Backbone as ProteinMPNN parsed JSONL, in Angstrom:
{"seq_chain_A": "XXXXXXXXXXXXXXXXXXXXXXXXXXXXXXXXXXXXXXXXXXXXXXXXXXXXXXXXXXXXXXXXXXXXXXXXXXXXXXXXXXX", "coords_chain_A": {"N_chain_A": [[-9.109, 7.038, 18.241], [-8.959, 8.23, 15.691], [-7.758, 10.755, 16.073], [-5.229, 9.908, 16.731], [-4.28, 8.517, 14.643], [-3.914, 10.966, 12.949], [-2.062, 12.142, 14.026], [0.119, 10.433, 13.871], [0.25, 10.64, 10.934], [1.152, 13.334, 10.893], [3.902, 13.078, 11.829], [3.917, 13.12, 14.519], [4.852, 11.486, 17.634], [2.934, 9.344, 19.626], [2.015, 10.123, 22.785], [4.259, 11.408, 23.466], [4.31, 14.118, 23.46], [4.774, 16.233, 25.312], [7.326, 15.704, 26.192], [9.681, 16.458, 24.788], [9.762, 19.517, 24.06], [11.283, 21.219, 22.385], [12.27, 20.086, 20.453], [10.093, 19.342, 18.77], [9.297, 22.158, 18.455], [11.377, 22.841, 16.517], [10.835, 20.817, 14.516], [8.475, 21.673, 13.457], [8.979, 24.359, 12.792], [10.806, 23.497, 10.625], [9.011, 22.522, 8.923], [7.36, 24.471, 8.465], [9.119, 25.862, 7.021], [9.544, 24.479, 4.858], [6.711, 24.419, 3.584], [6.477, 27.433, 3.158], [8.411, 27.347, 1.201], [7.078, 26.08, -0.866], [4.876, 27.291, -1.191], [6.038, 29.728, -2.361], [7.174, 28.818, -4.479], [4.48, 28.176, -5.897], [3.276, 30.125, -7.71], [5.111, 30.116, -9.948], [5.093, 27.588, -10.641], [2.493, 26.94, -11.394], [2.406, 28.747, -13.555], [4.154, 27.531, -15.367], [2.544, 24.991, -15.661], [0.397, 26.254, -16.897], [1.25, 27.099, -19.325], [1.98, 24.834, -20.589], [-0.364, 23.899, -20.759], [-1.488, 25.537, -22.826], [0.189, 24.528, -24.921], [-0.271, 21.902, -25.202], [-2.946, 22.1, -26.212], [-2.53, 23.451, -28.66], [-1.087, 21.238, -29.993], [-2.982, 19.582, -29.845], [-5.165, 20.64, -31.591], [-3.781, 20.732, -33.993], [-3.287, 17.962, -34.444], [-5.992, 17.012, -34.681], [-6.725, 18.318, -36.748], [-5.315, 17.166, -38.735], [-6.31, 14.541, -38.41], [-8.773, 14.726, -39.299], [-8.118, 15.347, -41.983], [-7.058, 13.016, -42.852], [-9.342, 11.283, -42.302], [-10.924, 12.213, -44.319], [-9.544, 11.548, -46.508], [-9.621, 8.682, -46.312], [-12.334, 8.279, -46.643], [-12.836, 9.256, -49.375], [-11.157, 7.366, -50.666], [-12.449, 5.033, -50.051], [-14.723, 5.526, -51.355], [-14.077, 5.631, -54.005], [-13.274, 3.031, -54.347], [-15.565, 1.484, -53.968], [-17.097, 2.421, -56.097]], "CA_chain_A": [[-8.292, 6.612, 16.993], [-8.763, 9.225, 14.538], [-6.526, 11.806, 16.476], [-3.815, 9.077, 16.96], [-3.968, 8.535, 13.134], [-3.574, 12.348, 12.289], [-0.671, 12.573, 14.875], [1.172, 9.729, 13.1], [0.283, 11.476, 9.606], [1.927, 14.509, 10.868], [5.057, 12.529, 12.307], [3.931, 13.301, 15.927], [4.746, 10.362, 18.062], [1.722, 9.495, 20.471], [2.469, 10.145, 24.295], [5.659, 12.096, 23.406], [3.801, 15.507, 23.21], [5.446, 17.363, 26.206], [8.61, 15.332, 26.583], [10.826, 17.319, 24.261], [8.88, 20.68, 23.346], [12.047, 22.126, 21.525], [12.35, 19.107, 19.092], [8.759, 19.631, 18.195], [9.197, 23.344, 17.817], [12.326, 22.556, 15.424], [10.087, 20.11, 13.478], [7.395, 22.56, 13.271], [9.863, 25.374, 11.85], [11.184, 22.938, 9.413], [7.816, 22.052, 8.136], [6.865, 25.69, 7.958], [9.861, 26.339, 5.949], [9.046, 23.664, 3.384], [5.392, 24.946, 3.233], [6.861, 28.434, 2.443], [9.054, 27.194, -0.22], [6.124, 25.243, -1.753], [3.864, 28.623, -1.43], [6.817, 30.708, -3.164], [7.186, 28.105, -5.767], [3.559, 27.649, -6.46], [2.898, 30.818, -8.896], [6.061, 29.616, -11.053], [4.74, 25.946, -11.158], [1.066, 27.28, -11.937], [2.604, 29.444, -14.88], [4.685, 26.35, -16.076], [1.58, 24.207, -16.129], [-0.48, 27.047, -17.935], [1.981, 27.088, -20.457], [1.877, 23.563, -21.048], [-1.809, 23.564, -21.409], [-1.519, 26.227, -24.104], [1.407, 23.841, -25.921], [-1.035, 20.932, -25.391], [-4.056, 22.39, -26.908], [-2.112, 23.471, -29.829], [-0.726, 20.152, -30.527], [-4.473, 18.837, -30.021], [-5.572, 21.284, -32.692], [-3.122, 20.328, -35.033], [-3.675, 16.642, -34.528], [-7.508, 17.012, -34.98], [-6.773, 18.602, -38.167], [-4.569, 15.977, -39.569], [-7.212, 13.393, -38.243], [-9.911, 15.24, -40.276], [-7.845, 15.232, -43.36], [-7.155, 11.58, -43.038], [-10.626, 10.747, -42.32], [-11.615, 12.819, -45.523], [-8.86, 10.689, -47.484], [-10.141, 7.509, -46.363], [-13.658, 8.187, -47.171], [-12.448, 9.307, -50.864], [-10.659, 6.189, -51.144], [-13.552, 3.986, -50.146], [-15.954, 5.822, -52.38], [-13.488, 5.258, -55.251], [-13.292, 1.432, -54.294], [-17.067, 1.106, -54.085], [-17.595, 3.126, -57.269]], "C_chain_A": [[-8.018, 7.374, 16.066], [-7.665, 10.089, 14.631], [-5.384, 10.99, 16.321], [-3.421, 8.986, 15.243], [-3.615, 9.953, 12.479], [-2.189, 12.519, 12.832], [0.288, 11.872, 13.987], [1.258, 10.29, 11.69], [1.287, 12.752, 9.634], [3.533, 14.195, 11.345], [5.184, 12.703, 13.836], [3.699, 12.041, 16.485], [3.661, 10.406, 19.342], [2.303, 9.358, 21.878], [3.837, 10.911, 24.426], [5.482, 13.612, 23.349], [4.741, 16.492, 24.087], [6.75, 16.883, 26.596], [9.654, 16.116, 25.849], [10.095, 18.525, 23.325], [9.721, 21.415, 22.278], [12.313, 21.407, 20.589], [11.035, 19.293, 18.354], [8.715, 20.829, 17.581], [10.256, 23.28, 16.708], [11.68, 21.86, 14.397], [9.15, 20.923, 13.033], [8.003, 23.76, 12.355], [10.128, 24.706, 10.704], [9.919, 22.799, 8.551], [7.261, 23.54, 7.801], [7.62, 26.297, 6.899], [9.718, 25.664, 4.448], [7.637, 24.192, 2.971], [5.773, 26.387, 2.505], [7.469, 28.446, 1.273], [8.104, 26.79, -1.262], [5.283, 26.595, -2.27], [4.663, 29.493, -2.385], [6.792, 30.097, -4.713], [5.795, 27.94, -6.615], [3.034, 28.764, -7.688], [3.708, 30.433, -10.206], [5.577, 28.269, -11.575], [3.376, 26.171, -11.843], [1.365, 27.781, -13.395], [3.266, 28.337, -15.969], [3.342, 25.338, -16.671], [0.471, 24.936, -17.097], [0.209, 27.014, -19.131], [1.973, 25.689, -21.201], [0.746, 23.213, -21.501], [-1.999, 24.108, -22.573], [-0.759, 25.247, -25.323], [0.51, 22.73, -26.428], [-2.181, 21.121, -26.258], [-3.701, 22.91, -28.163], [-1.79, 22.361, -30.659], [-2.212, 19.442, -30.82], [-4.993, 19.361, -31.411], [-5.051, 20.885, -34.016], [-3.468, 18.799, -35.469], [-5.001, 16.452, -35.144], [-7.552, 17.224, -36.274], [-6.436, 17.558, -39.134], [-5.598, 14.786, -39.403], [-8.352, 13.611, -39.18], [-9.457, 14.761, -41.621], [-7.711, 13.777, -43.757], [-8.262, 10.693, -43.236], [-11.03, 10.893, -43.824], [-10.796, 11.918, -46.718], [-9.285, 9.228, -47.484], [-11.454, 7.16, -46.853], [-13.533, 8.368, -48.775], [-12.09, 8.114, -51.331], [-11.625, 5.067, -51.225], [-14.649, 4.235, -51.064], [-15.359, 5.364, -53.795], [-13.556, 3.656, -55.601], [-14.73, 1.01, -54.51], [-17.754, 1.549, -55.445], [-17.121, 2.392, -58.546]], "O_chain_A": [[-6.912, 7.325, 15.527], [-6.815, 10.279, 13.762], [-4.465, 11.5, 15.68], [-2.354, 9.382, 14.773], [-2.991, 9.936, 11.419], [-1.275, 12.986, 12.152], [1.168, 12.495, 13.393], [2.397, 10.417, 11.241], [2.016, 13.116, 8.711], [4.351, 15.104, 11.204], [6.249, 12.509, 14.423], [2.712, 11.383, 16.156], [3.563, 11.442, 20.0], [3.089, 8.432, 22.08], [4.416, 10.966, 25.511], [6.477, 14.322, 23.197], [5.366, 17.416, 23.567], [7.381, 17.614, 27.36], [10.62, 16.418, 26.549], [9.921, 18.437, 22.11], [9.183, 22.103, 21.41], [12.686, 22.036, 19.599], [11.132, 19.392, 17.131], [8.269, 20.927, 16.438], [9.809, 23.857, 15.716], [11.929, 22.268, 13.262], [9.021, 20.781, 11.817], [7.486, 24.036, 11.272], [9.727, 25.232, 9.665], [10.035, 23.04, 7.35], [6.68, 23.654, 6.722], [7.142, 27.039, 6.041], [9.768, 26.164, 3.323], [7.54, 24.388, 1.76], [5.415, 26.532, 1.336], [7.253, 29.276, 0.39], [8.284, 27.112, -2.436], [5.082, 26.885, -3.449], [4.001, 30.04, -3.267], [6.503, 30.668, -5.765], [5.842, 27.631, -7.806], [2.389, 28.269, -8.612], [3.183, 30.41, -11.32], [5.66, 27.921, -12.753], [3.167, 25.55, -12.885], [0.714, 27.345, -14.345], [2.956, 28.294, -17.16], [3.194, 25.02, -17.851], [-0.207, 24.312, -17.913], [-0.521, 26.863, -20.11], [1.959, 25.632, -22.431], [0.602, 22.414, -22.427], [-2.584, 23.468, -23.446], [-1.142, 25.274, -26.493], [0.386, 22.481, -27.627], [-2.389, 20.238, -27.09], [-4.636, 22.862, -28.961], [-2.087, 22.357, -31.853], [-2.489, 18.862, -31.87], [-5.229, 18.549, -32.305], [-5.77, 20.725, -35.003], [-3.844, 18.481, -36.598], [-5.089, 15.722, -36.131], [-8.253, 16.531, -37.012], [-7.104, 17.176, -40.095], [-5.687, 14.035, -40.374], [-8.827, 12.659, -39.799], [-10.112, 13.988, -42.321], [-8.166, 13.35, -44.818], [-8.317, 9.709, -43.974], [-11.404, 9.93, -44.495], [-11.388, 11.627, -47.757], [-9.31, 8.594, -48.539], [-11.747, 6.078, -47.362], [-14.176, 7.567, -49.453], [-12.615, 7.705, -52.367], [-11.691, 4.288, -52.175], [-15.392, 3.355, -51.497], [-16.072, 4.798, -54.624], [-13.795, 3.138, -56.692], [-14.946, 0.11, -55.321], [-18.828, 1.075, -55.814], [-17.433, 2.822, -59.656]]}, "name": "protein", "num_of_chains": 1, "seq": "XXXXXXXXXXXXXXXXXXXXXXXXXXXXXXXXXXXXXXXXXXXXXXXXXXXXXXXXXXXXXXXXXXXXXXXXXXXXXXXXXXX"}
């Protein structure tokens, strides 16, 4: 049953393995081409994600500093109200 599920996930129809080997070869060549494109795009995609991480870390640092200033302002206001 598991082998059948694996075949279905890969787009292979059960019971048709030897009927049309040329079609299977063509399908596998297409899959290879897609995987090669993904592999070639991988470093570029990784670089984009790394740049985005740096950008988000910078934004987080700014927002954290702003949050700290606002928290201090609220503490000072509370102290003035209490006093």
